[in-house]
Residue, then its C-alpha position, 0 to 999 in steps of 0.5 A: m577157524t581156530r578162533r571158532g574151536a577155542s571159543a566152543g571149548q570154552g562154552g562146554f567148560a562155562l556149561l560145566i561150571v554153571l551146571w556144578t554150580l546148580a548141583g551145589l546150590s540145589l544141594l544146599v537148598s535141600i539141607v535147608i529145607a530138611t533142617a526146617d522142616s525138623g525144627l518146625r516139628g519140634v515146634y509142634a510137639l512143643r506147641s502140642a505138649a504145652q496145649l495138653q499141660d494147659a488143657a490138664d491145668g484147667e481140669v484140675w482148677d476146674a475140679v478144685f472150684h467144684v470141690m469148694d463149691r458150697s452153693a445149694a445146687r449141690 
């Protein structure tokens, strides 16, 4: 009977270790996800800025083309 009581106590300790390990891993995963989310937001902002810059450059070159156009349609 003493043997059975000792193993039950160790089972409770093992469960405690497993639960703390799961809590630590879930905290680590949440930190990784939060970091990835903020990184993706930065990438989306840079992509949007690059698209706007390219659109503005295209409009400038389109205006230059129309100013320099000497065809009879003008």
